C-alpha positions in Angstrom: -114.1 -108.5 126.2 -114.0 -112.1 125.5 -114.5 -115.2 127.8 -112.4 -115.2 131.0 -111.5 -111.5 130.7 -109.5 -111.9 127.4 -109.5 -109.1 124.9 -110.2 -109.9 121.3 -109.3 -108.0 118.1 -112.5 -106.0 118.2 -111.1 -104.0 121.1 -109.4 -101.5 118.8 -106.0 -103.4 118.9 -106.4 -105.2 115.5 -104.3 -102.6 113.6 -101.5 -102.3 116.2 -97.9 -103.6 115.9 -96.5 -105.7 118.6 -94.3 -103.0 120.1 -97.0 -100.4 120.5 -99.4 -103.1 121.7 -97.1 -104.2 124.4 -96.4 -100.6 125.7 -100.2 -99.9 125.6 -100.9 -103.1 127.8 -98.0 -102.4 130.2 -98.7 -98.6 130.7 -102.4 -99.3 131.2 -101.5 -101.3 134.3 -98.9 -98.8 135.5 -96.2 -101.5 135.3 -92.5 -101.3 134.6 -90.8 -103.6 132.0 -89.3 -105.5 134.9 -92.8 -106.0 136.4 -93.9 -107.6 133.3 -90.9 -109.8 133.2 -91.5 -110.9 136.9 -95.1 -111.7 136.1 -94.0 -113.8 133.1 -91.5 -115.6 135.2 -94.0 -116.4 137.8 -96.3 -117.9 135.3 -93.6 -120.0 133.5 -92.0 -121.0 136.8 -88.5 -120.0 136.0 -86.2 -117.0 135.5 -86.7 -116.8 131.7 -87.2 -113.0 131.1 -85.7 -109.8 132.2 -86.9 -106.2 131.9 -84.3 -105.7 129.2 -85.9 -108.4 127.0 -89.4 -106.9 127.5 -87.9 -103.7 126.3 -86.6 -105.4 123.1 -90.0 -106.6 122.4 -91.5 -103.2 122.8 -88.8 -101.6 120.6 -89.3 -104.5 118.1 -85.7 -105.2 118.2 -87.0 -108.7 118.5 -90.4 -110.3 118.0 -91.7 -112.6 120.8 -92.0 -116.2 119.5 -95.3 -118.2 119.8 -94.2 -119.8 123.0 -93.4 -116.5 124.6 -96.5 -114.7 123.2 -98.7 -117.4 125.0 -97.3 -116.4 128.4 -97.4 -112.7 127.7 -101.2 -113.1 126.7 -101.6 -114.7 130.3 -99.6 -111.9 131.8 -101.9 -109.2 130.3 -105.1 -111.2 130.4 -105.6 -111.0 126.6 -106.3 -113.5 123.9 -103.1 -114.9 122.3 -104.6 -114.1 118.9 -104.1 -110.4 119.7 -100.4 -110.7 120.1 -100.2 -113.1 117.1 -101.8 -110.5 114.8 -99.7 -107.7 116.2 -96.6 -109.6 115.4 -97.8 -110.3 112.0 -98.7 -106.6 111.5 -95.1 -105.6 112.6 -93.5 -108.2 110.3 -95.6 -107.0 107.4 -94.7 -103.4 108.1 -91.0 -104.4 108.2 -91.2 -106.6 105.1 -93.2 -104.0 103.3 -90.5 -101.3 103.9 -87.9 -103.8 102.7 -90.0 -104.6 99.5 -90.4 -101.0 98.8 -86.7 -100.3 98.7 -86.2 -103.4 96.4 -89.0 -102.5 94.0 -87.6 -98.9 93.3 -86.0 -100.5 90.2 -88.2 -101.6 87.3 -88.5 -105.2 86.3 -85.4 -106.2 84.4 -84.5 -109.1 82.1 -82.4 -112.1 83.2 -78.7 -111.4 83.3 -78.0 -113.3 80.0 -80.6 -111.3 78.2 -79.3 -107.9 79.4 -75.9 -109.0 78.2 -77.2 -109.6 74.8 -78.9 -106.2 74.9 -75.7 -104.5 76.0 -77.7 -102.2 78.3 -75.4 -101.1 81.2 -78.3 -99.5 83.2 -80.2 -102.7 83.0 -77.3 -104.9 83.9 -76.5 -102.5 86.9 -80.1 -102.9 88.0 -79.8 -106.7 88.0 -76.8 -106.5 90.3 -78.7 -104.3 92.6 -81.7 -106.7 92.6 -79.3 -109.7 93.3 -77.9 -107.9 96.3 -81.5 -107.3 97.5 -82.1 -111.0 97.3 -78.8 -111.7 99.1 -79.4 -109.5 102.1 -83.0 -111.0 102.4 -81.4 -114.5 102.9 -81.4 -115.5 106.6 -80.1 -118.6 108.3 -81.6 -117.7 111.6 -84.9 -116.0 112.8 -85.9 -114.7 116.2 -87.0 -118.2 117.3 -83.6 -119.7 116.6 -81.8 -116.9 118.5 -84.1 -117.0 121.5 -83.9 -120.8 121.8 -80.1 -120.5 121.7 -80.1 -118.0 124.5 -82.5 -120.1 126.6 -80.1 -123.0 126.1 -77.2 -121.1 127.2 -79.0 -119.8 130.2 -80.0 -123.5 131.3 -76.4 -124.7 130.8 -74.9 -121.8 132.8 -77.4 -122.6 135.6 -76.8 -126.4 135.8 -73.0 -126.2 135.1 -72.1 -125.4 138.8 -74.1 -128.5 140.0 -74.0 -131.2 137.3 -71.2 -133.6 136.1 -68.8 -131.6 134.0 -68.5 -133.9 131.0 -72.3 -134.2 130.9 -72.5 -130.5 130.3 -69.5 -130.1 128.0 -70.9 -132.3 125.3 -74.0 -129.8 124.8 -71.8 -126.7 125.4 -69.6 -127.7 122.5 -72.6 -128.7 120.3 -74.3 -125.3 120.8 -71.0 -123.4 120.5 -70.2 -124.9 117.2 -73.8 -124.2 116.0 -73.4 -120.6 116.9 -70.2 -120.3 115.1 -72.0 -121.8 112.1 -74.9 -119.5 112.2 -72.5 -116.5 112.4 -70.7 -117.6 109.3 -74.1 -117.2 107.4 -76.4 -114.2 107.4 -78.9 -112.8 109.8 -80.5 -109.6 110.6 -78.0 -107.2 112.3 -79.9 -107.4 115.6 -79.7 -111.2 115.5 -76.2 -111.2 114.7 -75.4 -109.1 117.8 -77.5 -111.7 119.9 -75.6 -114.6 118.3 -72.3 -113.0 119.0 -73.4 -112.6 122.7 -74.6 -116.3 122.9 -71.3 -117.4 121.3 -69.3 -115.4 123.8 -71.1 -117.0 126.6 -70.6 -120.5 125.2 -67.0 -120.0 124.7 -66.9 -118.8 128.3 -68.4 -122.0 129.5 -65.9 -124.0 127.3 -63.1 -121.9 129.1 -64.6 -122.9 132.5 -64.5 -126.6 131.4 -60.8 -126.4 130.5 -60.1 -124.5 133.8 -61.8 -127.3 135.7 -59.8 -129.9 133.9 -56.5 -128.0 134.4 -56.0 -127.3 130.6 -55.1 -123.6 131.1 -53.8 -123.0 127.6 -57.1 -124.2 126.0 -59.0 -122.2 128.6 -57.1 -119.0 127.5 -57.9 -119.6 123.9 -61.5 -120.0 124.6 -61.4 -116.9 126.7 -59.9 -114.8 124.0 -62.5 -116.0 121.5 -65.3 -115.2 124.1 -63.8 -111.7 124.4 -63.7 -111.2 120.6 -67.5 -112.3 120.4 -68.3 -110.0 123.3 -66.6 -107.1 121.5 -68.4 -107.8 118.4 -71.7 -107.8 120.5 -70.8 -104.6 122.2 -71.7 -106.1 125.6 -69.8 -104.4 128.5 -71.0 -106.9 131.0 -69.7 -110.0 129.1 -66.4 -108.1 128.4 -66.0 -107.6 132.1 -66.9 -111.3 132.9 -64.3 -112.6 130.3 -61.7 -110.4 132.2 -62.7 -112.3 135.3 -62.1 -115.8 133.5 -58.7 -114.5 132.3 -57.8 -113.5 135.8 -58.7 -116.9 137.2 -56.4 -118.4 134.4 -53.7 -116.3 135.5 -54.2 -117.1 139.1 -54.1 -120.8 138.7 -51.0 -120.5 136.4 -49.2 -118.7 139.3 -49.2 -115.3 137.6 -50.9 -113.6 140.6 -49.9 -110.0 139.8 -51.3 -110.4 136.4 -54.4 -111.9 137.8 -54.8 -108.8 139.9 -54.3 -106.5 136.9 -56.9 -108.3 134.6 -59.4 -108.0 137.4 -58.8 -104.3 137.7 -59.1 -103.9 133.9 -62.4 -105.8 134.2 -63.6 -103.3 136.8 -63.3 -100.5 134.2 -66.2 -101.8 132.2 -69.5 -100.2 132.9 -71.4 -103.4 133.7 -74.4 -104.0 135.9 -75.3 -107.0 138.2 -72.7 -108.8 140.4 -69.7 -108.8 138.1 -68.2 -105.8 140.1 -68.2 -107.9 143.3 -66.6 -110.7 141.4 -63.8 -108.7 139.9 -63.0 -107.1 143.3 -63.0 -110.5 144.9 -60.6 -111.9 142.4 -58.3 -108.9 142.8 -58.4 -109.2 146.6 -57.4 -112.9 146.4 -54.5 -112.3 144.0 -53.2 -109.4 145.9 -53.3 -111.4 149.1 -51.1 -114.1 147.7 -48.4 -111.6 146.5 -48.3 -110.1 150.1 -50.2 -106.8 149.4 -52.2 -107.0 152.5 -53.5 -103.4 152.4 -54.6 -103.8 148.7 -56.3 -107.2 149.3 -58.3 -105.8 152.2 -59.2 -102.7 150.3 -60.4 -104.9 147.3 -62.5 -107.0 149.8 -64.1 -103.8 151.0 -64.7 -102.8 147.4 -66.4 -106.2 146.8 -68.7 -105.5 149.7 -69.6 -102.0 148.5 -70.3 -103.5 145.0 -72.6 -106.2 146.4 -74.5 -103.5 148.3 -74.9 -101.3 145.1 -76.2 -104.1 142.9 -79.5 -103.0 141.3 -81.5 -105.6 139.4 -80.0 -109.1 138.7 -77.6 -110.6 136.3 -78.9 -111.4 132.8 -77.8 -115.0 133.1 -77.4 -116.9 136.3 -75.2 -119.9 137.3 -71.6 -119.5 135.9 -72.3 -116.0 134.9 -73.4 -114.5 138.3 -71.6 -114.1 141.5 -74.0 -115.2 144.4 -73.2 -113.9 148.0 -72.1 -117.5 148.9 -69.3 -117.4 146.4 -68.3 -113.9 147.6 -67.9 -115.2 151.1 -65.9 -118.2 149.8 -63.5 -115.9 148.1 -63.2 -113.7 151.2 -62.3 -116.7 153.2 -59.6 -117.7 150.8 -58.3 -114.1 150.8 -58.2 -113.8 154.6 -56.4 -117.1 155.0 -53.7 -115.8 152.5 -53.4 -112.5 154.5 -52.8 -114.5 157.6 -52.7 -113.6 161.4 -55.1 -115.0 163.9 -57.6 -112.2 163.6 -57.9 -112.7 159.7 -57.9 -116.5 160.1 -60.9 -116.4 162.6 -62.6 -114.0 160.0 -61.8 -116.4 157.3 -63.4 -119.3 159.2 -66.6 -117.2 159.6 -66.7 -116.4 156.0 -66.2 -120.0 154.9 -69.0 -121.1 157.4 -71.3 -118.4 155.8 -70.5 -119.7 152.4 -71.2 -123.2 153.3 -74.6 -122.3 155.0 -75.7 -120.2 152.0 -74.7 -122.9 149.4 -76.6 -125.5 151.4 -79.7 -123.4 151.7 -79.6 -122.7 148.0 -81.8 -124.4 145.2 -80.4 -127.6 143.8 -79.0 -126.0 140.6 -77.4 -123.2 142.6 -75.4 -125.4 145.0 -72.0 -125.2 143.3 -70.3 -128.5 144.1 -66.8 -127.0 143.5 -67.3 -123.8 145.4 -69.0 -125.6 148.4 -65.9 -128.0 148.5 -63.5 -125.1 148.2 -65.3 -123.4 151.3 -64.9 -126.7 153.3 -61.1 -126.7 152.4 -60.7 -123.0 153.6 -62.7 -124.0 156.7 -60.5 -126.9 157.4 -57.3 -124.9 156.6 -58.5 -122.1 159.1 -59.0 -124.6 161.9 -55.5 -126.2 161.0 -53.9 -122.9 161.4 -55.6 -122.4 164.8 -54.4 -126.0 165.9 -57.5 -128.0 165.2 -56.9 -131.1 162.9 -60.5 -131.7 161.8 -60.8 -132.7 158.1 -63.9 -134.8 158.2 -65.9 -133.3 155.2 -62.8 -133.0 153.0 -61.8 -136.7 153.5 -65.4 -138.0 153.0 -65.9 -136.2 149.7 -66.1 -138.0 146.4 -62.9 -137.3 144.3 -64.9 -137.8 141.1 -66.3 -134.3 141.2 -63.1 -132.5 142.2 -61.8 -130.0 139.8 -58.1 -129.3 139.0 -58.1 -126.4 141.3 -59.5 -128.5 144.2 -56.8 -131.0 143.8 -54.1 -128.3 143.9 -55.7 -127.1 147.2 -55.7 -130.5 148.6 -52.0 -130.9 147.9 -51.2 -127.5 149.5 -53.2 -128.6 152.6 -51.4 -131.9 152.8 -48.0 -129.9 152.6 -48.9 -127.7 155.5 -49.5 -130.8 157.7 -45.6 -131.5 157.2 -45.0 -128.2 159.1 -42.8 -128.1 162.3 -45.8 -127.0 164.3 -47.2 -130.4 164.0 -43.9 -132.2 165.0 -44.7 -135.3 163.1 -47.7 -136.1 165.2 -49.3 -139.4 164.2 -52.7 -137.6 163.5 -51.0 -135.1 161.2 -49.2 -137.9 159.3 -52.5 -139.8 159.0 -54.3 -136.8 157.7 -51.6 -135.9 155.3 -51.6 -139.5 153.7 -55.3 -139.5 153.4 -55.2 -136.0 151.6 -52.5 -137.2 149.3 -54.5 -140.4 148.5 -57.7 -138.4 147.8 -55.7 -135.9 145.4 -54.1 -138.9 143.5 -57.6 -140.4 143.1 -59.1 -137.1 141.9 -56.4 -136.8 139.3 -56.9 -140.2 137.7 -58.4 -140.4 134.2 -61.6 -141.9 135.6 -62.2 -138.7 137.6 -61.6 -136.4 134.6 -62.2 -138.3 131.4 -59.8 -137.0 128.7 -62.1 -138.2 125.7 -63.7 -134.8 125.1 -65.7 -134.7 121.9 -64.0 -133.4 119.0 
């Protein structure tokens, strides 16, 4: 043993590849892959790893980069040089195998000389060697892929709480970079990972367009996201894209299609919170078209999916579906179902969503969802005869998405109803809501100068 309990190469691990070494270190402690990921995240101070990623390192589907190896060494209490050498051994074994395949053919003369000789076997061997050199060319290694995944995770987390255009500039840059990498050559495993990152970045682009009310562009990004997810063979991302397509259909007034798309998404075998998201989307859409029984059944499905969740989502922020968001969707659904009992349940759901969002970490406090929950709360009270819209009217219009503006407009129209009889307070509140909606729709609120 070395200083501070670290293990050095003399401990019998000097000839071990990284995958076998990580398995040995983990099993010696009786840990699961998720336990290793949890220990890693605790040391690094953020949710950077999952058990699946540790499994990739153990299978050598990916090699941990130096930054990652540093924290893995701390997790297992070994010297980082042990992991560095193990990675070098694994890469050497892989490169050696590749080299052995290339070196089966004997040395050949350059193409121009073989043409002079007129030797068809030698000329054929040259073409084989050229192809070997071609497949060895790489425009991305495991570090590039891992850094891209980390950037995607960061943007997905901050998207819900940071200014939209501030996020979009980097989303577009990374998405275009991923496209360019995929036009080149990588190891097949890295190509799969790049397709998944590209899918998530297209999904983020679709969300930007959704929030700006450009539903046609959102649908285009969503289709590309689905194509990339299919190329990656990732069921969870395929299900998530269906959720985005359901959102697009909902906000373009195609409620029955929105419900169908959510139902299609639920057919994917995906882990995490996506099942609760899709059931909640289905419930809201069915409530709008008057299918009360279907809406309430889907709400129950969402609750069961929440209870059955094991583990956590691979990427947080836009890509997960926290309990706060589920309560917000339930509130909207119950308001659409109508009836005093359901309205009262909607108020409770909206209040729960607000409480959960306010108690969440800063990056998890979704500005849009928090505002939507306040709108549902205000509408619930309006339906029960209470004209209290304080939070709604005091909020800054600069952070309101296109969907929030539409909800403000609907809320203002409801104040024109006969039940308010043109009361002065109702007229005042309606004018204030209309003013806020107009301000939120101005170019200053949603700058049109998106990067090209």
